[in-house]
VONUDREN-107178 format. One record per residue (C-alpha): residue in three letters; y, z, x; residue number from 1. Coordinates in steps of 0.05 Angstrom, whole numbers. Layout:
ATOM type  north     up   east seq
ATOM  ALA      Y      Z      X NUM
...
This chain:
ATOM type  north     up   east seq
ATOM  UNK      0      0      0   1
ATOM  UNK     69    -19     25   2
ATOM  UNK    129     24     11   3
ATOM  UNK    193    -15     -3   4
ATOM  UNK    261      0     25   5
ATOM  UNK    281     36    -39   6
ATOM  UNK    222     83    -35   7
ATOM  UNK    175     52    -86   8
ATOM  UNK    106     25    -70   9
ATOM  UNK     83    -46    -75  10
ATOM  UNK     14    -76    -64  11
ATOM  UNK      4   -104      6  12
ATOM  UNK    -37   -166     25  13
ATOM  UNK   -102   -127     21  14
ATOM  UNK    -88   -104    -51  15
ATOM  UNK   -118   -146   -108  16
ATOM  UNK    -69   -193   -140  17
ATOM  UNK    -75   -158   -207  18
ATOM  UNK    -53    -93   -175  19
ATOM  UNK      7   -126   -142  20
ATOM  UNK     28   -157   -208  21
ATOM  UNK     21    -90   -244  22
ATOM  UNK     61    -56   -189  23
ATOM  UNK    116   -107   -195  24
ATOM  UNK    118   -101   -271  25
ATOM  UNK    120    -25   -266  26
ATOM  UNK    177    -27   -216  27
ATOM  UNK    217    -76   -257  28
ATOM  UNK    210    -30   -317  29
ATOM  UNK    234     27   -273  30
ATOM  UNK    295    -13   -251  31
ATOM  UNK    312    -28   -324  32
ATOM  UNK    306     45   -340  33
ATOM  UNK    351     62   -281  34
ATOM  UNK    404     14   -307  35
ATOM  UNK    401     49   -374  36
ATOM  UNK    468     42   -410  37
ATOM  UNK    503     27   -344  38
ATOM  UNK    577     42   -335  39
ATOM  UNK    583     31   -260  40
ATOM  UNK    638    -20   -269  41
ATOM  UNK    686    -43   -324  42
ATOM  UNK    642   -101   -346  43
ATOM  UNK    606    -50   -390  44
ATOM  UNK    668    -45   -435  45
ATOM  UNK    659   -111   -470  46
ATOM  UNK    585   -126   -465  47
ATOM  UNK    538   -134   -523  48
ATOM  UNK    474   -133   -481  49
ATOM  UNK    453   -119   -410  50
ATOM  UNK    419   -182   -385  51
ATOM  UNK    365   -156   -340  52
ATOM  UNK    324   -218   -325  53
ATOM  UNK    261   -250   -351  54
ATOM  UNK    199   -286   -328  55
ATOM  UNK    134   -277   -292  56
ATOM  UNK    132   -215   -248  57
ATOM  UNK     82   -252   -204  58
ATOM  UNK    127   -313   -196  59
ATOM  UNK    129   -349   -129  60
ATOM  UNK    198   -376   -145  61
ATOM  UNK    256   -331   -164  62
ATOM  UNK    321   -360   -189  63
ATOM  UNK    386   -320   -181  64
ATOM  UNK    447   -339   -220  65
ATOM  UNK    518   -312   -225  66
ATOM  UNK    524   -272   -289  67
ATOM  UNK    514   -276   -364  68
ATOM  UNK    557   -321   -407  69
ATOM  UNK    571   -315   -481  70
ATOM  UNK    503   -338   -504  71
ATOM  UNK    467   -294   -454  72
ATOM  UNK    509   -234   -474  73
ATOM  UNK    493   -246   -547  74
ATOM  UNK    418   -254   -536  75
ATOM  UNK    406   -208   -476  76
ATOM  UNK    370   -264   -439  77
ATOM  UNK    390   -304   -377  78
ATOM  UNK    405   -378   -377  79
ATOM  UNK    405   -395   -451  80
ATOM  UNK    448   -445   -489  81
ATOM  UNK    468   -510   -455  82
ATOM  UNK    461   -481   -385  83
ATOM  UNK    391   -456   -401  84
ATOM  UNK    371   -523   -429  85
ATOM  UNK    394   -557   -365  86
ATOM  UNK    356   -507   -323  87
ATOM  UNK    293   -518   -363  88
ATOM  UNK    299   -593   -351  89
ATOM  UNK    309   -581   -276  90
ATOM  UNK    247   -538   -274  91
ATOM  UNK    204   -587   -313  92
ATOM  UNK    228   -653   -286  93
ATOM  UNK    236   -637   -212  94
ATOM  UNK    194   -575   -198  95
ATOM  UNK    139   -585   -250  96
ATOM  UNK    148   -513   -271  97
ATOM  UNK    162   -479   -336  98
ATOM  UNK    209   -420   -348  99
ATOM  UNK    150   -372   -357 100
ATOM  UNK    124   -390   -287 101
ATOM  UNK    186   -367   -251 102
ATOM  UNK    231   -305   -254 103
ATOM  UNK    304   -312   -271 104
ATOM  UNK    359   -261   -261 105
ATOM  UNK    433   -256   -245 106
ATOM  UNK    476   -222   -193 107
ATOM  UNK    511   -181   -247 108
ATOM  UNK    478   -159   -311 109
ATOM  UNK    539   -158   -357 110
ATOM  UNK    584   -215   -378 111
ATOM  UNK    651   -221   -342 112
ATOM  UNK    708   -232   -392 113
ATOM  UNK    721   -305   -408 114
ATOM  UNK    662   -324   -364 115
ATOM  UNK    704   -313   -301 116
ATOM  UNK    671   -304   -233 117
ATOM  UNK    648   -232   -221 118
ATOM  UNK    694   -191   -177 119
ATOM  UNK    668   -162   -111 120
ATOM  UNK    667    -91   -138 121
ATOM  UNK    627   -114   -199 122
ATOM  UNK    576   -148   -154 123
ATOM  UNK    573    -86   -110 124
ATOM  UNK    560    -42   -171 125
ATOM  UNK    501    -85   -192 126
ATOM  UNK    474    -98   -121 127
ATOM  UNK    425    -40   -118 128
ATOM  UNK    391    -65   -181 129
ATOM  UNK    388   -136   -155 130
ATOM  UNK    358   -113    -89 131
ATOM  UNK    305    -71   -125 132
ATOM  UNK    286   -129   -170 133
ATOM  UNK    277   -177   -111 134
ATOM  UNK    238   -125    -72 135
ATOM  UNK    191   -116   -131 136
ATOM  UNK    182   -191   -143 137
ATOM  UNK    170   -210    -70 138
ATOM  UNK    183   -285    -81 139
ATOM  UNK    158   -340    -35 140
ATOM  UNK    221   -381    -48 141
ATOM  UNK    290   -362    -73 142
ATOM  UNK    338   -409   -109 143
ATOM  UNK    410   -386   -112 144
ATOM  UNK    450   -423   -166 145
ATOM  UNK    525   -421   -156 146
ATOM  UNK    572   -393   -104 147
ATOM  UNK    569   -319   -124 148
ATOM  UNK    494   -317   -121 149
ATOM  UNK    490   -353    -55 150
ATOM  UNK    545   -312    -23 151
ATOM  UNK    515   -246    -47 152
ATOM  UNK    445   -261    -23 153
ATOM  UNK    467   -289     44 154
ATOM  UNK    524   -241     58 155
ATOM  UNK    573   -298     72 156
ATOM  UNK    641   -323     48 157
ATOM  UNK    622   -396     56 158
ATOM  UNK    630   -439     -6 159
ATOM  UNK    574   -471    -44 160
ATOM  UNK    588   -540    -16 161
ATOM  UNK    576   -513     54 162
ATOM  UNK    514   -473     34 163
ATOM  UNK    476   -521    -11 164
ATOM  UNK    425   -570     14 165
ATOM  UNK    402   -531     75 166
ATOM  UNK    351   -476     81 167
ATOM  UNK    374   -405     96 168
ATOM  UNK    333   -341    101 169
ATOM  UNK    338   -280     57 170
ATOM  UNK    314   -212     82 171
ATOM  UNK    290   -242    148 172
ATOM  UNK    233   -281    118 173
ATOM  UNK    243   -313     49 174
ATOM  UNK    269   -385     48 175
ATOM  UNK    330   -392      5 176
ATOM  UNK    361   -455    -22 177
ATOM  UNK    431   -455    -54 178
ATOM  UNK    453   -506   -104 179
ATOM  UNK    503   -515   -161 180
ATOM  UNK    499   -473   -224 181
ATOM  UNK    480   -510   -288 182
ATOM  UNK    545   -488   -321 183
ATOM  UNK    583   -522   -265 184
ATOM  UNK    542   -585   -273 185
ATOM  UNK    560   -588   -347 186
ATOM  UNK    632   -594   -324 187
ATOM  UNK    618   -637   -263 188
ATOM  UNK    558   -681   -280 189
ATOM  UNK    572   -725   -219 190
ATOM  UNK    542   -669   -176 191
ATOM  UNK    475   -672   -211 192
ATOM  UNK    451   -721   -157 193
ATOM  UNK    463   -669   -102 194
ATOM  UNK    428   -616   -143 195
ATOM  UNK    369   -662   -153 196
ATOM  UNK    364   -670    -77 197
ATOM  UNK    367   -595    -68 198
ATOM  UNK    312   -584   -118 199
ATOM  UNK    268   -636    -85 200
ATOM  UNK    273   -594    -22 201
ATOM  UNK    254   -532    -62 202
ATOM  UNK    193   -567    -90 203
ATOM  UNK    170   -589    -21 204
ATOM  UNK    177   -519      8 205
ATOM  UNK    146   -488    -54 206
ATOM  UNK     85   -532    -47 207
ATOM  UNK     81   -522     28 208
ATOM  UNK     78   -446     17 209
ATOM  UNK     24   -451    -35 210
ATOM  UNK     68   -440    -95 211
ATOM  UNK     27   -438   -159 212
ATOM  UNK     30   -479   -222 213
ATOM  UNK    -10   -471   -285 214
ATOM  UNK    -65   -521   -292 215
């Protein structure tokens, strides 16, 4: 058994897969309980729902976005509405994956007013929860969608145009690809071609690392 940096235990390579999945699911539930009715920043003041994340706790690919929008806040789920539909098409058409084969979460769990970019202090308030989620999930590949997600995971101030399209490393070992957020692509569809190229790189690395798909 391997103890994570936050003091919880996760199954190691010698632990049966079922045990690792159960450990991840248990830890994710613990993180959600720790969030509770969070008031660590002012985003709590206008939210309808905390958007924790969703997907397969045994996912080989984890997708990290920016924060909930109006639809996400209303439903309590990440990447719904037009952005979610675009993400689903990306997963299906390029990666040959469905939403329930990956895990999807955001850097912040509450909607910023008027869908603005999260402030640094808001990201910092949510960061312990993000780190615990990722430690529990132990992805083989990370996909950061949008500048705030990429900058947060990589600890950089570089913009998304500089970060996208090249592999970086998260936590010293996990390959991370940055690309544009679906909400941005709805406004700037001309950048879909670049995103398609980024996702082809993700598919290649995912397959090289033995990423799983349902038969």
